[in-house]
VMD Tcl script that draws the C-alpha trace (Angstrom):
set ca {
  {-0.22 -0.29 -0.40}
  {1.66 3.19 -0.72}
  {2.75 6.21 1.79}
  {2.02 9.54 1.55}
  {4.66 11.66 4.00}
  {4.96 15.20 4.53}
  {7.59 16.76 4.63}
  {10.20 15.38 7.89}
  {13.37 16.55 9.11}
  {16.20 13.63 10.28}
  {18.73 15.43 12.75}
  {20.91 12.94 13.03}
  {22.01 9.09 11.35}
  {24.28 6.99 12.98}
  {27.06 5.16 10.62}
  {25.38 1.96 10.55}
  {21.60 3.27 10.57}
  {18.73 2.90 8.10}
  {15.95 5.72 7.45}
  {13.24 4.10 5.76}
  {10.07 6.38 4.15}
  {7.84 4.64 2.52}
  {7.56 0.78 1.18}
  {10.19 -1.54 0.63}
  {10.56 -5.30 0.35}
  {14.09 -5.62 2.61}
  {15.86 -3.52 4.80}
  {19.79 -5.21 4.81}
  {22.01 -3.90 7.65}
  {25.89 -3.65 6.46}
  {27.20 -4.17 9.53}
  {26.82 -6.52 12.73}
  {27.69 -5.87 16.66}
  {27.99 -7.99 19.66}
  {27.48 -6.54 22.83}
  {28.74 -8.22 26.18}
  {27.15 -6.36 29.57}
  {26.98 -7.75 32.93}
  {24.09 -7.99 35.10}
  {22.92 -4.45 35.69}
  {24.41 -2.99 32.82}
  {21.31 -1.02 31.35}
  {19.43 -0.26 34.23}
  {18.00 3.14 34.09}
  {15.97 5.29 35.97}
  {16.08 7.73 39.34}
  {17.67 5.78 42.68}
  {17.96 2.28 41.78}
  {19.51 -0.52 44.17}
  {21.11 -2.83 42.71}
  {22.66 -5.82 43.84}
  {24.64 -8.10 42.11}
  {26.89 -10.19 44.19}
  {27.92 -12.63 42.22}
  {27.88 -11.58 38.79}
  {29.80 -13.25 35.94}
  {29.27 -12.62 32.51}
  {29.82 -15.24 29.88}
  {31.14 -13.98 26.47}
  {31.98 -17.00 24.97}
  {30.62 -17.56 21.81}
  {30.88 -21.25 19.46}
  {29.01 -20.48 17.12}
  {30.88 -18.62 13.75}
  {28.48 -16.41 12.58}
  {25.52 -14.96 14.14}
  {23.62 -12.84 11.52}
  {25.54 -13.29 7.53}
  {25.60 -9.98 6.19}
  {27.38 -11.27 3.14}
  {25.38 -10.43 -0.33}
  {23.84 -7.10 1.50}
  {24.00 -4.15 -1.13}
}
mol new
graphics top color blue
foreach p $ca { graphics top sphere $p radius 0.5 }
foreach p [lrange $ca 0 end-1] q [lrange $ca 1 end] { graphics top cylinder $p $q radius 0.2 }
display resetview
């Protein structure tokens, strides 16, 4: 179904970001990243009390490819 889009402003686009307006069949990434973080790393808010006494981040990954990006243009 066609989209009718009025004027819009893009303030910033990251290096591996996608700006999509209207119809599309496929959006393919050009890069990949894997993030390892310990317990309580991404908590946000006011007045947090986080108790992680024995926190271990396991960064072992036995598979070679998580998301193949070969052939994306």
